[in-house]
N, CA, C and O of each residue as an XYZ file, in Angstrom:
948
protein
N     -17.917     13.345     12.020
C     -17.591     12.075     12.355
C     -18.532     10.959     12.193
O     -19.644     11.201     12.663
N     -18.374      9.691     11.603
C     -19.451      8.752     11.805
C     -19.937      8.430     13.029
O     -19.104      8.524     13.930
N     -21.200      8.023     13.396
C     -21.781      7.830     14.518
C     -21.008      6.451     14.994
O     -20.733      6.198     16.167
N     -20.715      5.623     13.883
C     -19.877      4.282     14.705
C     -18.651      4.541     14.900
O     -18.029      3.642     15.466
N     -17.966      5.650     14.572
C     -16.690      5.989     14.856
C     -16.693      6.714     16.230
O     -15.796      6.666     17.071
N     -17.902      7.415     16.308
C     -17.992      8.075     17.721
C     -18.060      7.144     19.125
O     -17.477      7.283     20.200
N     -19.212      5.940     18.559
C     -19.311      4.938     19.629
C     -18.120      4.137     19.755
O     -17.888      3.677     20.873
N     -17.304      3.879     18.791
C     -15.883      3.097     18.997
C     -15.122      3.900     20.155
O     -14.674      3.419     21.196
N     -15.080      5.158     19.758
C     -14.052      6.086     20.724
C     -14.734      6.022     22.127
O     -14.010      5.832     23.104
N     -15.812      6.138     22.257
C     -16.432      5.968     23.477
C     -16.185      4.754     24.214
O     -15.799      4.848     25.379
N     -16.380      3.493     23.621
C     -16.293      2.414     23.949
C     -14.714      2.154     24.600
O     -14.430      1.568     25.645
N     -13.923      2.713     23.740
C     -12.563      2.277     23.954
C     -12.061      3.363     25.347
O     -11.298      3.028     26.254
N     -12.660      4.562     25.204
C     -12.365      5.344     26.402
C     -12.923      4.816     27.609
O     -12.270      5.017     28.633
N     -13.965      4.202     27.695
C     -14.626      3.437     29.036
C     -13.727      2.145     29.210
O     -13.271      1.841     30.313
N     -13.523      1.492     28.208
C     -12.640      0.182     28.368
C     -11.235      0.539     29.205
O     -10.799     -0.188     30.097
N     -10.593      1.799     28.760
C      -9.586      2.168     29.328
C      -9.457      2.668     30.891
O      -8.546      2.578     31.715
N     -10.791      3.241     30.929
C     -10.911      3.844     32.269
C     -11.072      2.878     33.262
O     -10.627      3.034     34.399
N     -11.823      1.664     32.813
C     -12.182      0.552     33.870
C     -10.938     -0.199     33.964
O     -10.745     -0.792     35.025
N     -10.126     -0.275     33.117
C      -8.937     -1.029     33.369
C      -7.796     -0.320     34.208
O      -7.133     -1.002     34.990
N      -7.594      0.808     34.087
C      -6.632      1.688     34.537
C      -7.114      2.503     35.911
O      -6.381      2.906     36.815
N      -8.470      2.620     35.808
C      -9.009      3.458     36.939
C      -8.554      5.042     36.957
O      -8.659      5.845     37.883
N      -7.991      5.240     35.575
C      -7.702      6.701     35.500
C      -8.247      7.133     34.257
O      -8.385      6.329     33.335
N      -8.608      8.475     34.135
C      -9.202      9.143     32.856
C      -8.136      9.307     31.673
O      -7.034      9.834     31.829
N      -8.608      8.791     30.490
C      -7.306      9.097     29.518
C      -7.328     10.367     28.824
O      -8.392     10.964     28.659
N      -6.231     10.813     28.410
C      -6.059     12.011     27.466
C      -6.029     11.870     26.016
O      -5.974     10.757     25.493
N      -6.061     12.942     25.352
C      -5.949     12.762     23.921
C      -4.824     11.933     23.388
O      -3.744     12.013     23.973
N      -4.952     11.089     22.275
C      -3.772     10.236     22.063
C      -2.691     11.244     21.506
O      -2.888     12.318     20.938
N      -1.400     10.570     21.842
C      -0.296     11.491     21.055
C       0.584     10.506     20.057
O       1.135      9.422     20.246
N       0.464     11.376     18.909
C       1.349     10.491     17.823
C       2.952     10.807     18.118
O       3.502     11.894     17.941
N       3.497      9.724     18.557
C       4.989     10.143     18.913
C       5.805     10.358     17.546
O       5.526      9.739     16.519
N       6.890     11.341     17.642
C       7.478     11.748     16.602
C       8.854     10.666     16.443
O       9.897     10.727     17.094
N       8.567      9.871     15.584
C       9.664      8.782     15.209
C      10.454      9.365     13.676
O      11.006      8.544     12.943
N      10.432     10.388     13.432
C      10.714     10.882     11.896
C      12.374     10.442     11.770
O      12.739      9.829     10.766
N      13.378     10.803     12.880
C      14.515     10.381     12.784
C      14.896      8.764     12.757
O      16.042      8.457     12.428
N      14.111      7.921     13.040
C      14.308      6.591     12.793
C      13.920      6.137     11.557
O      14.522      5.135     11.170
N      13.037      6.620     10.790
C      12.404      6.158      9.482
C      13.476      5.729      8.301
O      14.210      6.641      7.921
N      13.617      4.626      7.772
C      14.897      4.372      7.084
C      14.322      3.376      5.898
O      15.128      2.771      5.190
N      12.966      3.237      5.717
C      12.275      2.117      4.798
C      11.327      2.875      4.179
O      10.841      3.919      4.612
N      11.007      2.167      2.863
C       9.668      2.842      2.145
C       9.089      1.729      1.364
O       9.297      1.497      0.173
N       8.063      0.829      2.478
C       7.523     -0.042      2.091
C       6.199     -0.145      1.647
O       5.580     -1.207      1.583
N       5.667      1.202      1.271
C       4.394      1.498      0.552
C       4.494      2.120     -0.766
O       5.018      3.231     -0.848
N       4.043      1.517     -1.825
C       3.970      2.229     -3.105
C       2.579      3.129     -3.096
O       1.431      2.737     -2.886
N       3.073      4.511     -3.404
C       2.068      5.674     -3.590
C       1.868      5.959     -4.915
O       2.641      5.658     -5.824
N       0.625      6.654     -5.041
C       0.339      7.432     -6.280
C       0.439      8.727     -6.097
O      -0.436      9.397     -5.547
N       1.650      9.234     -6.601
C       1.998     10.665     -6.489
C       2.276     11.365     -7.857
O       3.001     10.993     -8.779
N       1.547     12.416     -7.742
C       1.601     13.369     -9.271
C       1.086     12.413    -10.473
O       1.478     12.580    -11.628
N       0.312     11.549    -10.158
C      -0.307     10.588    -11.151
C       0.556      9.404    -11.584
O       0.220      8.667    -12.511
N       1.542      9.268    -10.966
C       2.519      8.044    -11.144
C       2.659      7.363    -10.248
O       2.688      7.943     -9.162
N       2.806      5.913    -10.242
C       3.360      5.055     -9.158
C       4.765      5.331     -8.646
O       5.719      5.351     -9.424
N       4.878      5.516     -7.515
C       6.190      5.384     -6.784
C       6.358      4.244     -6.057
O       5.714      4.135     -5.013
N       7.119      3.340     -6.411
C       7.300      2.022     -5.976
C       7.858      1.790     -4.782
O       8.883      2.439     -4.569
N       7.463      0.988     -3.848
C       8.315      0.723     -2.606
C       9.536      0.316     -2.802
O       9.812     -0.418     -3.751
N      10.396      0.722     -1.966
C      11.911      0.352     -2.037
C      12.585     -0.562     -0.972
O      13.633     -1.155     -1.227
N      11.979     -0.655      0.182
C      12.380     -1.669      1.102
C      11.140     -2.166      1.782
O      10.439     -1.430      2.476
N      10.910     -3.312      1.588
C       9.448     -3.868      1.645
C       9.183     -4.474      3.037
O       9.916     -4.284      4.008
N       8.013     -5.255      3.037
C       7.295     -5.968      4.041
C       8.023     -7.202      4.269
O       8.122     -7.650      5.411
N       8.534     -7.777      3.282
C       8.980     -9.228      3.637
C      10.168     -9.502      2.667
O      10.452     -8.627      1.849
N      10.900    -10.698      2.708
C      12.021    -10.988      1.918
C      12.941    -10.122      2.111
O      13.385     -9.432      1.193
N      13.411    -10.034      3.534
C      14.571     -9.089      4.105
C      14.235     -7.743      3.429
O      15.261     -7.142      3.109
N      13.297     -7.214      3.175
C      12.964     -6.034      2.401
C      12.954     -6.174      1.104
O      12.676     -5.157      0.469
N      13.177     -7.140      0.513
C      13.468     -7.263     -1.164
C      12.285     -8.024     -1.748
O      12.299     -8.201     -2.966
N      11.267     -8.494     -1.040
C      10.268     -9.471     -1.465
C       8.758     -8.638     -1.881
O       8.128     -8.885     -2.909
N       8.490     -7.968     -1.203
C       6.768     -7.546     -1.340
C       6.795     -6.182     -0.579
O       7.644     -5.786      0.220
N       5.656     -5.554     -1.020
C       5.500     -4.191     -0.200
C       3.692     -3.825     -0.399
O       3.010     -4.493     -1.176
N       3.263     -2.985      0.211
C       1.878     -2.525      0.178
C       1.586     -1.638     -0.812
O       2.482     -1.286     -1.579
N       0.430     -1.203     -0.924
C       0.024     -0.228     -1.881
C      -1.188      0.607     -1.159
O      -2.099      0.095     -0.509
N      -0.998      2.020     -1.415
C      -2.054      2.624     -1.077
C      -3.345      2.224     -2.027
O      -3.115      1.629     -3.080
N      -4.746      2.559     -1.646
C      -6.040      2.182     -2.403
C      -5.789      2.878     -3.805
O      -5.889      2.210     -4.834
N      -5.470      4.187     -3.839
C      -5.209      5.069     -4.927
C      -4.259      4.375     -5.956
O      -4.484      4.358     -7.167
N      -3.128      3.779     -5.325
C      -2.036      3.311     -6.163
C      -2.601      1.950     -6.724
O      -2.225      1.478     -7.797
N      -3.429      1.433     -5.998
C      -4.035     -0.084     -6.321
C      -4.903      0.194     -7.629
O      -4.735     -0.399     -8.695
N      -5.785      1.107     -7.411
C      -6.872      1.409     -8.118
C      -6.188      1.573     -9.656
O      -6.466      0.969    -10.691
N      -5.086      2.730     -9.376
C      -4.597      3.029    -10.593
C      -3.868      1.887    -11.315
O      -3.736      1.875    -12.539
N      -3.458      1.048    -10.601
C      -2.596     -0.108    -11.185
C      -3.783     -1.387    -11.726
O      -3.575     -2.545    -12.090
N      -4.985     -0.651    -11.600
C      -6.097     -1.681    -12.201
C      -6.473     -3.201    -11.449
O      -7.094     -4.144    -11.939
N      -5.951     -3.092    -10.285
C      -6.496     -4.166     -9.093
C      -7.933     -4.123     -8.999
O      -8.667     -3.153     -8.808
N      -8.204     -5.325     -9.163
C      -9.814     -5.435     -8.873
C     -10.060     -5.627     -7.510
O      -9.479     -6.554     -6.945
N     -10.866     -4.864     -6.856
C     -11.547     -5.105     -5.100
C      -9.937     -5.301     -4.392
O      -9.728     -6.376     -3.830
N      -9.049     -4.479     -4.418
C      -7.704     -4.600     -3.568
C      -8.065     -4.225     -2.220
O      -8.798     -3.323     -1.814
N      -7.255     -5.288     -1.485
C      -7.266     -5.120     -0.137
C      -5.913     -4.180     -0.054
O      -4.800     -4.700     -0.133
N      -6.077     -2.844      0.101
C      -4.991     -2.082     -0.015
C      -5.076     -1.138      1.263
O      -6.134     -0.877      1.836
N      -3.841     -0.669      1.629
C      -4.168      0.851      2.691
C      -4.841      1.673      2.209
O      -4.966      1.870      1.000
N      -5.504      2.420      3.315
C      -6.519      3.474      2.910
C      -5.274      4.455      2.602
O      -4.105      4.452      2.987
N      -6.097      5.385      1.655
C      -5.065      6.430      1.375
C      -4.843      7.665      2.369
O      -3.876      8.421      2.264
N      -5.843      7.792      3.349
C      -5.172      8.475      4.424
C      -4.566      7.872      5.641
O      -5.254      7.095      6.302
N      -3.474      8.120      5.969
C      -2.539      7.283      6.896
C      -3.192      7.285      8.244
O      -2.808      6.410      9.020
N      -4.148      8.148      8.670
C      -4.797      8.458      9.769
C      -5.782      7.407     10.069
O      -6.896      7.469      9.548
N      -5.321      6.004     11.230
C      -6.265      5.219     11.047
C      -7.188      5.528     12.351
O      -6.820      6.059     13.399
N      -8.451      5.068     12.020
C      -9.258      5.429     13.190
C      -9.350      4.812     14.310
O      -8.985      3.637     14.275
N      -9.801      5.302     15.523
C      -9.730      4.345     16.699
C     -10.833      3.205     16.575
O     -11.809      3.238     15.826
N     -10.459      2.127     17.515
C     -11.143      1.195     17.470
C     -11.512      0.574     19.098
O     -10.931      1.304     19.901
N     -12.064     -0.212     19.609
C     -12.163     -0.516     20.948
C     -10.684     -1.015     21.540
O     -10.421     -0.908     22.738
N      -9.765     -1.560     20.588
C      -8.884     -1.981     20.963
C      -7.701     -1.137     21.102
O      -6.847     -1.393     21.951
N      -7.595      0.018     20.179
C      -6.563      0.855     20.194
C      -7.006      2.555     19.740
O      -8.118      2.777     19.261
N      -6.222      3.420     19.911
C      -6.661      4.764     19.883
C      -6.309      4.962     18.073
O      -5.834      4.218     17.216
N      -6.803      6.298     18.084
C      -6.186      6.651     16.322
C      -5.089      6.554     16.203
O      -4.413      7.006     17.128
N      -4.508      6.047     15.252
C      -3.007      5.761     14.755
C      -2.646      6.294     13.376
O      -3.156      5.848     12.348
N      -1.608      7.413     13.405
C      -1.259      7.784     12.237
C      -0.023      7.025     11.859
O       0.926      6.902     12.634
N      -0.059      6.464     10.519
C       1.130      5.854      9.878
C       1.859      6.991      9.094
O       1.291      8.080      9.016
N       3.025      6.821      8.535
C       3.761      7.665      7.884
C       3.665      7.606      6.221
O       4.412      8.326      5.559
N       3.003      6.987      5.775
C       3.105      7.075      4.322
C       2.162      8.169      3.679
O       1.100      8.386      4.262
N       2.409      8.766      2.709
C       1.317      9.617      1.950
C       1.530      9.658      0.663
O       2.668      9.778      0.208
N       0.361      9.554     -0.152
C       0.327      9.731     -1.472
C       1.041     11.095     -2.163
O       1.520     11.173     -3.295
N       0.976     11.965     -1.309
C       1.472     13.149     -1.779
C       3.019     13.339     -1.695
O       3.667     14.261     -2.190
N       3.517     12.193     -0.910
C       4.930     12.276     -0.622
C       5.820     11.060     -1.422
O       5.805      9.899     -1.011
N       6.451     11.406     -2.398
C       6.846     10.269     -3.190
C       8.529      9.900     -3.016
O       9.195      9.227     -3.802
N       8.890     10.397     -2.042
C      10.367     10.041     -1.800
C      10.585      9.835     -0.216
O      11.668      9.362      0.129
N       9.879     10.073      0.514
C      10.065     10.264      2.035
C       9.901      8.661      2.533
O       9.088      7.898      2.011
N      10.865      8.254      3.698
C      10.672      7.037      4.226
C       9.564      7.280      5.038
O       9.111      8.374      5.374
N       8.991      5.661      5.453
C       7.738      5.304      6.006
C       7.523      4.601      7.135
O       6.477      4.706      7.776
N       8.471      3.850      7.458
C       8.997      2.985      8.386
C      10.357      2.679      8.814
O      11.268      3.174      8.150
N      10.652      1.921      9.848
C      12.077      1.727      9.999
C      12.096     -0.057     10.208
O      11.379     -0.762     10.918
N      12.867     -0.307      9.572
C      13.160     -1.871      9.601
C      14.495     -2.381     10.368
O      15.553     -1.759     10.455
N      14.216     -3.583     10.872
C      15.393     -4.163     11.509
C      15.452     -5.500     11.119
O      14.657     -6.357     11.504
N      16.400     -5.690     10.347
C      16.737     -7.445      9.712
C      17.615     -7.887     10.787
O      18.507     -7.190     11.270
N      17.344     -8.991     11.116
C      18.247     -9.742     12.295
C      17.959     -9.178     13.489
O      17.005     -8.475     13.822
N      19.114     -9.659     14.234
C      19.094     -8.741     15.657
C      19.398     -7.443     15.557
O      20.182     -7.125     14.663
N      18.887     -6.474     16.387
C      18.864     -5.245     16.348
C      18.174     -4.521     17.334
O      17.507     -5.141     18.163
N      18.250     -3.146     17.364
C      17.514     -2.258     18.426
C      17.112     -1.112     17.858
O      17.545     -0.884     16.728
N      16.305     -0.239     18.416
C      16.206      1.166     18.312
C      15.279      1.897     19.240
O      14.319      1.239     19.643
N      15.379      2.998     19.606
C      14.695      3.836     20.734
C      14.405      5.090     20.181
O      14.873      5.564     19.146
N      13.473      5.666     21.068
C      12.771      6.821     20.911
C      12.161      7.619     22.250
O      11.430      7.080     23.081
N      12.563      8.874     22.288
C      11.999      9.582     23.486
C      10.357      9.750     23.103
O       9.826      9.898     22.003
N       9.817      9.675     24.350
C       8.161     10.213     24.440
C       8.205     11.484     25.163
O       9.102     11.783     25.952
N       7.191     12.230     24.861
C       6.923     13.416     25.675
C       6.551     12.939     27.324
O       5.619     12.193     27.623
N       7.307     13.425     28.075
C       7.378     12.952     29.474
C       6.010     13.178     30.179
O       5.639     14.273     30.599
N       5.258     11.951     30.267
C       4.148     11.978     30.978
C       3.608     10.621     31.538
O       4.218      9.592     31.245
N       2.691     10.576     32.191
C       2.260      9.156     32.576
C       1.508      8.614     31.503
O       0.854      9.476     30.916
N       1.391      7.491     31.069
C       0.762      6.825     29.678
C      -0.249      5.925     30.615
O      -0.174      5.630     31.808
N      -1.053      5.662     29.781
C      -2.036      4.441     30.197
C      -1.869      3.323     29.243
O      -2.024      2.147     29.574
N      -1.513      3.755     27.920
C      -1.161      2.784     26.860
C      -0.232      3.392     26.122
O      -0.150      4.619     26.082
N       0.672      2.485     25.373
C       1.497      2.948     24.354
C       1.690      1.938     23.289
O       2.252      0.856     23.458
N       1.122      2.422     22.042
C       1.003      1.216     20.899
C       1.991      1.503     19.894
O       2.184      2.549     19.275
N       2.648      0.275     19.831
C       3.705      0.261     18.675
C       3.241     -0.473     17.414
O       3.133     -1.698     17.372
N       2.949      0.420     16.295
C       2.321     -0.344     15.058
C       3.482     -1.178     14.341
O       4.389     -0.463     13.915
N       3.611     -2.359     14.156
C       4.735     -3.278     13.619
C       4.325     -4.203     12.844
O       3.197     -4.694     12.887
N       5.193     -4.500     12.095
C       5.013     -6.111     11.155
C       6.412     -6.785     11.444
O       7.487     -6.261     11.738
N       6.060     -8.123     11.268
C       6.973     -9.230     11.387
C       7.147    -10.130     10.311
O       6.240    -10.962     10.290
N       7.909    -10.256      9.490
C       7.769    -11.340      8.371
C       8.906    -12.440      8.372
O       9.867    -12.120      9.071
N       9.004    -13.626      7.762
C       9.842    -14.766      7.978
C       9.821    -15.209      9.070
O      10.815    -15.641      9.653
N       8.450    -15.165      9.616
C       8.150    -15.723     11.286
C       8.135    -14.470     12.191
O       8.378    -13.327     11.804
N       7.828    -14.831     13.404
C       7.716    -13.916     14.275
C       8.927    -13.281     14.674
O      10.032    -13.574     14.218
N       8.645    -12.186     15.749
C       9.940    -11.470     16.315
C       9.671    -11.514     17.867
O       8.615    -11.223     18.428
N      11.048    -12.010     18.540
C      11.006    -11.660     19.944
C      11.285    -10.425     20.242
O      12.197     -9.887     19.613
N      10.576     -9.678     21.268
C      11.044     -8.108     21.458
C      11.156     -7.931     23.055
O      10.274     -8.266     23.846
N      12.236     -7.421     23.350
C      12.268     -6.963     24.637
C      12.164     -5.424     24.548
O      12.799     -4.769     23.722
N      11.276     -4.869     25.502
C      11.050     -3.583     25.507
C      11.415     -2.836     26.857
O      10.824     -3.092     27.906
N      12.474     -1.852     26.758
C      12.964     -1.306     27.763
C      12.358      0.035     28.041
O      12.604      0.947     27.252
N      11.554      0.259     29.129
C      10.723      1.431     29.389
C      11.579      2.259     30.488
O      11.699      1.834     31.637
N      12.134      3.407     30.074
C      12.852      4.190     31.054
C      11.901      5.348     31.629
O      11.407      6.194     30.884
N      11.694      5.319     32.958
C      10.807      6.163     33.505
C      11.597      7.199     34.380
O      12.787      6.979     34.610
N      11.017      8.257     34.851
C      11.720      9.332     35.387
C      12.343      8.783     36.757
O      13.296      9.340     37.302
N      11.667      7.556     37.299
C      12.402      7.052     38.473
C      12.976      5.582     38.472
O      13.313      4.963     39.481
N      13.029      5.151     37.243
C      13.839      3.866     37.045
C      13.558      3.416     35.696
O      13.095      4.153     34.826
N      13.923      1.865     35.495
C      13.814      1.369     34.246
C      13.123     -0.126     34.361
O      13.460     -0.976     35.185
N      12.173     -0.263     33.449
C      11.368     -1.496     33.611
C      11.683     -2.224     32.363
O      12.142     -1.548     31.443
N      11.525     -3.390     32.196
C      11.809     -4.434     31.027
C      10.616     -5.427     31.058
O      10.152     -5.930     32.081
N      10.124     -5.667     29.594
C       9.236     -6.353     29.344
C       9.583     -7.172     28.137
O      10.379     -6.750     27.299
N       8.960     -8.407     28.032
C       9.249     -9.063     26.793
C       7.784     -9.493     26.126
O       6.765     -9.796     26.747
N       7.964     -9.436     24.724
C       6.558     -9.515     23.915
C       7.161    -10.352     22.750
O       8.332    -10.300     22.372
N       6.083    -11.198     22.198
C       6.242    -11.976     21.109
C       5.081    -11.254     20.016
O       3.864    -11.143     20.160
N       5.926    -10.838     18.931
C       5.122    -10.433     17.713
C       4.938    -11.484     16.863
O       5.971    -12.114     16.638
N       3.779    -11.940     16.227
C       3.511    -13.013     15.345
C       4.101    -12.584     13.887
O       4.489    -11.429     13.712
N       4.148    -13.450     12.962
C       4.159    -13.236     11.557
C       2.986    -12.427     11.140
O       1.849    -12.609     11.575
N       3.355    -11.441     10.191
C       2.111    -10.659      9.667
C       1.194    -11.240      8.802
O       0.341    -10.488      8.330
N       1.182    -12.436      8.484
C       0.349    -13.212      7.895
C      -0.634    -13.770      8.798
O      -1.773    -13.863      8.340
N      -0.449    -14.132      9.898
C      -1.156    -14.741     11.180
C      -2.173    -13.824     11.809
O      -1.919    -12.659     12.115
N      -3.323    -14.406     11.983
C      -4.243    -13.756     12.707
C      -4.230    -13.512     14.216
O      -4.147    -14.529     14.905
N      -4.283    -12.584     14.713
C      -3.973    -12.369     16.246
C      -4.895    -13.298     17.156
O      -6.105    -13.242     16.937
N      -4.421    -14.167     18.180
C      -4.921    -14.900     18.989
C      -6.108    -14.029     19.814
O      -5.745    -12.903     20.154
N      -7.180    -14.332     20.096
C      -8.130    -13.720     20.640
C      -7.630    -13.329     22.220
O      -7.898    -12.228     22.702
N      -6.951    -14.255     22.884
C      -6.934    -13.999     24.410
C      -5.456    -13.262     24.430
O      -4.950    -13.074     25.536
N      -4.770    -12.854     23.290
C      -3.646    -11.736     23.397
C      -4.112    -10.331     23.622
O      -4.316     -9.637     22.626
N      -4.261     -9.945     24.547
C      -4.771     -8.599     24.531
C      -3.856     -7.501     24.528
O      -4.254     -6.366     24.789
N      -2.518     -7.775     24.220
C      -1.580     -6.819     24.247
C      -1.596     -6.348     22.464
O      -1.074     -5.317     22.039
N      -2.351     -7.419     21.577
C      -2.172     -7.018     20.324
C      -3.748     -6.675     19.272
O      -4.848     -7.226     19.238
N      -3.351     -5.901     18.776
C      -4.696     -5.687     18.087
C      -4.166     -5.164     16.378
O      -3.014     -4.909     16.029
N      -5.338     -5.123     15.586
C      -4.993     -4.862     14.221
C      -5.142     -3.313     14.080
O      -6.084     -2.678     14.554
N      -3.969     -2.710     13.283
C      -4.024     -1.588     12.833
C      -4.780     -1.587     11.496
O      -5.750     -0.863     11.268
N      -4.262     -2.438     10.661
C      -4.839     -2.690      9.125
C      -4.802     -4.195      8.939
O      -3.733     -4.789      8.796
N      -6.011     -4.821      8.942
C      -6.143     -6.024      8.821
C      -6.382     -6.562      7.157
O      -6.938     -5.855      6.317
N      -5.988     -7.575      6.955
C      -6.295     -8.607      5.767
C      -5.844     -7.819      4.474
O      -6.688     -7.751      3.580
N      -4.837     -7.321      4.300
C      -4.021     -6.610      3.298
C      -3.541     -7.629      2.113
O      -3.136     -8.771      2.331
N      -3.632     -7.137      1.058
C      -2.701     -7.964     -0.043
C      -1.286     -7.520      0.093
O      -0.986     -6.656      0.916
N      -0.458     -8.047     -0.639
C       1.047     -7.513     -0.979
C       1.193     -7.628     -2.403
O       0.453     -8.293     -3.128
N       2.483     -6.744     -2.879
C       2.638     -6.636     -4.171
C       4.138     -6.762     -4.407
O       4.957     -6.561     -3.510
N       4.447     -7.088     -5.590
C       6.104     -7.768     -5.873
C       6.606     -6.163     -6.281
O       5.902     -5.156     -6.209
N       7.853     -6.232     -6.673
C       8.734     -5.151     -6.996
C       7.987     -4.359     -8.403
O       8.167     -3.184     -8.725
N       7.340     -5.107     -8.929
C       6.790     -4.488    -10.371
C       5.276     -3.962    -10.024
O       4.518     -3.500    -10.877
N       4.967     -4.102     -8.669
C       3.635     -3.764     -8.249
C       2.368     -4.649     -8.935
O       1.257     -4.157     -9.133
N       2.720     -5.996     -9.251
C       2.181     -7.057     -9.383
C       1.611     -7.586     -8.131
O       2.447     -7.786     -7.250
N       0.173     -7.905     -7.795
C      -0.228     -8.128     -6.856
C       0.197     -9.698     -6.554
O      -0.121    -10.556     -7.378
N       0.973    -10.082     -5.272
C       1.406    -11.337     -5.262
C       0.520    -12.243     -4.229
O       0.672    -13.463     -4.288
N      -0.295    -11.756     -3.392
C      -1.111    -12.302     -2.864
C      -2.260    -11.319     -2.403
O      -2.019    -10.207     -1.932
N      -3.669    -11.883     -2.601
C      -4.842    -11.087     -2.479
C      -5.101    -10.444     -1.000
O      -5.711     -9.383     -0.871
N      -4.585    -11.176      0.091
C      -5.373    -11.009      1.421
C      -4.317    -11.540      2.482
O      -3.168    -11.904      2.231
N      -4.987    -11.506      3.802
C      -4.382    -12.145      4.912
C      -3.087    -11.459      5.498
O      -2.386    -12.057      6.314
N      -2.858    -10.476      5.157
C      -1.499     -9.656      5.762
C      -2.103     -8.622      6.540
O      -3.231     -8.215      6.264
N      -1.383     -8.131      7.568
C      -1.726     -7.108      8.590
C      -0.476     -6.093      9.173
O       0.701     -6.449      9.235
N      -0.848     -5.124      9.472
C      -0.050     -4.206     10.726
C      -0.620     -4.424     11.763
O      -1.845     -4.309     11.813
N       0.027     -4.751     12.729
C      -0.397     -4.979     14.059
C      -0.296     -3.809     14.937
O       0.471     -2.926     14.552
N      -0.868     -3.645     15.946
C      -0.789     -2.595     17.324
C      -0.227     -3.469     18.319
O      -0.836     -4.515     18.546
N       0.958     -3.191     19.028
C       1.287     -3.924     20.390
C       1.170     -2.744     21.358
O       1.723     -1.656     21.192
N       0.505     -3.031     22.233
C       0.365     -2.312     23.531
C       1.385     -2.908     24.631
O       1.308     -3.969     25.251
N       2.325     -1.935     24.677
C       3.527     -2.407     25.751
C       2.972     -2.239     27.188
O       3.534     -2.812     28.121
N       1.957     -1.520     27.368
C       1.304     -1.413     28.788
C       2.339     -0.617     29.836
O       2.729     -1.106     30.897
N       2.692      0.658     29.350
C       3.520      1.392     30.399
C       2.815      1.494     31.790
O       1.591      1.381     31.861
N       3.469      1.674     32.724
C       3.003      1.787     34.299
C       2.152      3.413     34.227
O       2.828      4.360     33.826
N       1.111      3.589     34.509
C       0.267      4.682     34.454
C       0.582      5.548     35.817
O       0.178      6.704     35.951
N       1.304      4.896     36.749
C       1.837      5.767     37.760
C       2.851      6.354     37.776
O       3.081      7.138     38.696
N       3.799      6.133     36.709
C       5.175      6.543     36.351
C       5.246      7.431     35.320
O       4.381      7.400     34.445
N       6.285      8.347     35.278
C       6.460      9.383     34.105
C       7.442      8.808     33.136
O       8.643      8.781     33.405
N       6.882      8.278     31.841
C       7.763      7.589     31.005
C       8.487      8.820     29.999
O       7.977      9.834     29.522
N       9.852      8.292     29.897
C      10.673      9.186     29.132
C      11.305      8.814     27.808
O      11.563      9.580     26.879
N      11.562      7.195     27.897
C      12.177      6.926     26.668
C      11.542      5.152     26.434
O      11.145      4.411     27.333
N      11.607      4.899     25.224
C      11.426      3.609     24.764
C      12.614      2.794     24.007
O      13.114      3.400     23.059
N      12.985      1.871     24.213
C      14.082      0.907     23.568
C      13.581     -0.310     23.208
O      13.221     -1.203     23.975
N      13.567     -0.315     21.787
C      13.096     -1.994     21.255
C      14.223     -2.840     20.771
O      14.987     -2.541     19.853
N      14.245     -3.918     21.478
C      15.394     -5.157     21.095
C      14.778     -5.953     20.616
O      13.739     -6.331     21.156
N      15.230     -6.494     19.394
C      14.570     -7.516     18.614
C      15.586     -8.667     18.679
O      16.775     -8.372     18.795
N      15.166    -10.112     18.606
C      16.003    -11.206     18.380
C      16.377    -11.236     16.912
O      16.123    -10.426     16.020
N      17.140    -12.543     16.887
C      17.728    -13.020     15.736
C      16.490    -12.985     14.443
O      16.502    -12.347     13.390
N      15.507    -13.887     14.969
C      14.477    -14.331     14.089
C      13.383    -13.158     13.532
O      12.780    -12.402     14.293
N      13.266    -13.157     12.261
C      12.212    -12.422     11.661
C      12.747    -11.139     11.181
O      13.862    -10.740     11.518
N      11.998    -10.521     10.434
C      12.128     -9.036      9.632
C      11.166     -8.435     10.030
O      10.027     -8.700      9.645
N      11.541     -7.191     11.171
C      10.519     -6.195     11.558
C      10.462     -4.868     10.834
O      11.462     -4.209     10.550
N       9.290     -4.546     10.574
C       8.963     -2.878     10.530
C       8.247     -2.383     11.633
O       7.336     -2.952     12.233
N       8.769     -1.194     11.868
C       8.056     -0.270     13.019
C       7.437      0.871     12.325
O       8.088      1.859     11.987
N       6.306      0.746     12.138
C       5.519      1.775     11.462
C       5.062      3.276     12.280
O       4.952      4.370     11.728
N       4.842      2.981     13.715
C       4.414      4.145     14.236
C       4.411      4.043     15.783
O       4.608      2.895     16.182
N       4.254      4.863     16.624
C       4.133      4.749     18.082
C       2.983      5.752     18.538
O       2.949      6.911     18.125
N       2.041      5.222     19.420
C       1.165      6.233     19.606
C       0.888      5.983     21.212
O       0.676      4.890     21.739
N       0.937      7.125     21.783
C       0.639      7.216     23.381
C      -0.699      7.443     23.934
O      -1.323      8.348     23.380
N      -1.192      6.932     24.740
C      -2.406      7.494     25.585
C      -2.185      7.907     26.656
O      -2.256      7.019     27.506
N      -1.876      9.130     27.135
C      -1.661      9.830     28.577
C      -2.541      9.644     29.610
O      -3.695      9.380     29.273
N      -2.296      9.715     30.795
C      -3.354      9.968     31.785
C      -3.592     11.430     31.768
O      -2.653     12.221     31.686
N      -4.877     11.821     31.846
C      -5.279     12.914     31.740
C      -5.068     13.809     33.048
O      -5.449     14.979     33.063
């Protein structure tokens, strides 16, 4: 592991400890396989491009992302593409996050889309969590999200605003950070449509670390086109 990565993980751990007053455990990549219904990333699989099919904007019909291997195979110059390995390293703002695309998987779904008003939910390993990070993008504007957290002893509801995936995160918004920053996007023929400025964001929904969390439900308002890429929890040790 690179020294810079080790320092980031140490910094992140200390930050969470100071905020919550409790020691974090190892991050958990929540299983959302049954929710996956979109393929927004073109991969290079067995030496061929497998083009995205339900994209990141245009109600899923506009553009998609490419992995770095796919972009280089495509002869794009200095592409701002997704890393080939879907495991995103920890930063001071979020833990290690694993997305669901793979160059080795040419047919599988990679994310969950919600067009217009809708909702989805998933169970988490029953634990106390210091952080729960949802990897998301919103296109055609931002998305209003209502998060319903079901604990062992009751339910709590929180509201969040997820900005458009083209927008930079406002520094004072401590619930948001970048999973991947400054990406290009590609059309249905894998031609680069824009060179940069697109993101996948991490939304920390701040579960109560004193309560055992069981289930999370996300309700989306009418505006925006949403992709849910991953969920990553940081339990109390």
